[in-house]
N, C-alpha and C positions, 0 to 999 in steps of 0.2 A: 767344550769351553770351560768345564769346571776346573781344569788345571791351568787355565790361562788367565793372567791378570792384564787388564788394559790400564796403562798408566800414562800420566802426563809429565813430560820432562820440560823444564825451561833452562835452568842453569846446568842440569845434568847433560844436556845435549852438547854443551861446550866442553865438557870434561870427559864424557864417556863415548864420544863419537867413534873412537877406534874399535869399540866392541861390536860395532855394526858393519864393519867393512865386508865381512863375508856376505851378508845380506845385500849390501850395496852392489857388490860385484855380481852377485846372482841376478839382481834386477837387470843389469846391463845385458846379460845373456838372453833372458827370457822375454823382455818387453818387445812388442811387435816391431816398432820402428827401429829399435836398437839392433834387431836381428839382421839388419842389412849392413851393419858396420863391422867389417872384418878386423881382426887383431885385438879385440877387446879383452881377450884372456891372456895376451902376451904380458910378461912381467913389467916391461917398461910402461905400457899403457895402463896397467892396473895401478902402478905407482902414481901416475899422473891423475888418474881417477880418484885415488885415495886423497890426494891433496885437494882436488876439487870438492870432494865430500866434506873435508874439514872446513873449507871456506864457506860452504853452504850452511853447515851446522853452526858456525860461529858468527854468522852474518847479522842476526838480530835476535829478538826475544820472543818470536812467534812460538807458542806452545807446540811441542813435538809429541805426537802420540805413538806409544810403543805397546806391543803385545809381549808379555813375558811369561815363559814357562815357569810356574811356581816351583816345580821340583828341582830345576836346574838353575833358575834365575837367569836363563839365557833369553835374550831378545830374539823373538821369532817373527816379528813383523813390525813395520813402522809406516807412518804417514808423514811424508816430507811436504811442508807447506809454508807459505809466507803471507803475511799481511801486506797487501798491495794497495798503492795509492795512485791517483791520477798522475800522469807525467809531470814532473816538476814540483810535486806536492808531498814528497816523502819527508818524514822527519829528518832533521839535520844529521842524526847519528847513523842513518842508513842511506845516505844519498849516493854512495858509490857501490853499486852491486858488481864489484870487480870480477866475480867469478863468471859473469856473463861473457867475458872476453876470453875465449879459448886460447888466444895467442900467448897469454902469459904462462900457460901450462906446458908448452913445448911438446905437444903430442907428436907421435911419429907421423911421418908423411902419409897422407891419405886419411888418417883418423880425424885430424882436426877439421878437415874440409867436410867430412860427413857429420861430425858433431855440429858444426856451424849450420849445415843444411837442416839438421833436425831442429836446432834452436830457432831457425828462421821459420820453419813450418809451424811450430807451436806459437811463435810470436804473431804470425799472420792470423792464426786462429783467434787469438785474443783481440787483435785489431778488428777482425771481422765482427766479433761479438759486441764491441763498443759498450762494454758493461757499465761503465760509470754513467754514461748518458742514458742508456736503456733503462737502468734501474734507479737512477737518481741517488746513488750512494756516494759517500766520501771515501770509503775504503772497503776492500773485500778480503776474505780469507781464501786464498788460492791454493787448492790441493794440486801439487805437481806429481807426486809419486805415492802410490799405495802398493806395498809389496809384502808378501808373506813367504817365509821359508818353504821350499818345496815339500819338506816332510810334514808340514802343518797345514797344507791347503785343504779346502773342502770341509772346514770345521767352523765356518762362520766368523773367522778372526777378522777378515777385512771389513765385514759389516759391523762387527763390534767396535773396531777402531773408528769407523766413520761415525757411528752413533755417539761415541765419546767426543769426537771432534765437534759435532753439532751441539752437544751439551755445553762444552767449553765455549764455543762461539756465542751461544745465547747468554752465558754468564758474563761474557765480555761485552755484551750489548751490540754485537755485530749484526748487521741486517742482511748480509748476503755471503753465502759460501759458494765457491765456484770450483769446478774440477776440469782440468785438461785431461780428458779420458781417451786413451789410445787403444785400450783393450776392450773387446766386446764383453768380457766378463765384468769389468768395472762399470761399463756403460749400463749393462742390464741390472746390476746391483743397485746403482745409484738411482736409476729411473724407476725400477720396480719396487725396491724396498724403502727408498727414502724420498721418492717423489721429486727428484731433481727434474727440471725442465731442460729440454734441448734448446740451447740458444742458437747454435749454428754448428755446422760440420765442415770438415775438409776431407776430400776423398784422396786416399793414398795414391791410386793409379794416376790421377791427374795433377795432384798438388804436391806430392812428396818427391823431391829431386832424385832420391835413391830407391824409389819403389822397385826398380828392376832387380836390385840386390837382395830384396827380402826373399827368404826361402819360400818355395812353392806352397808348402803346407800352411805357412802363416798367411799367405795371400788367400787361401781358400776360406779362412775363418775370420779374417780381420780386413775390413774394407775402408774404414774412415775413422777419423778422430772427431769426437764430440766435445764442444764446450758446453758444460752442464752447469746449471745454477739452481740454488735453492734459497728462497726468501725465508727469513726467520722472523717470527713475531716477537 
């Protein structure tokens, strides 16, 4: 970690998002639920995913956590997250989360349907968690994606980015950080290292529409998605 900087982007994420596209596309290949979606590496699909990433990065001013190799100044990891509010109570400038509608991106046949199934699975996890009522907060910081370049894994980078996010959240006076955690590795990290609590879970075999398409090796190690939460003092 001595050669890695953990930085916070706000305006930079809107101007430098294209630098992260290789990491973004890598995430789609290696994440457990995405592994059941065929065609993600096809040029047409990657083009649509790149547009989706642009829209997510320019959506609002939620701080964006990145890990940067000091020697090369290359971003080797990031945490994609959003400040979320109860339904109907978003600030005026972020009322239309348009990228949630996959129809606009014209994904190839079969890809859109599976992306929608994935989004529905994660949305139901949030509904099940009923976070705003359970914790009595007006907004949450929702971690959607934590990813590290394959050449930089097992170096503590994901944990360092999480630690930075929690520091920033406290500075912003937020009371709750939440993670949609689909990987057993992030689940273990957040519960063991950062004391996130398990709010609820959804089992892949019974709750994910395209569970059958997940590779066999992935099914042996990944069984469910957790909604994790950490209260901040």
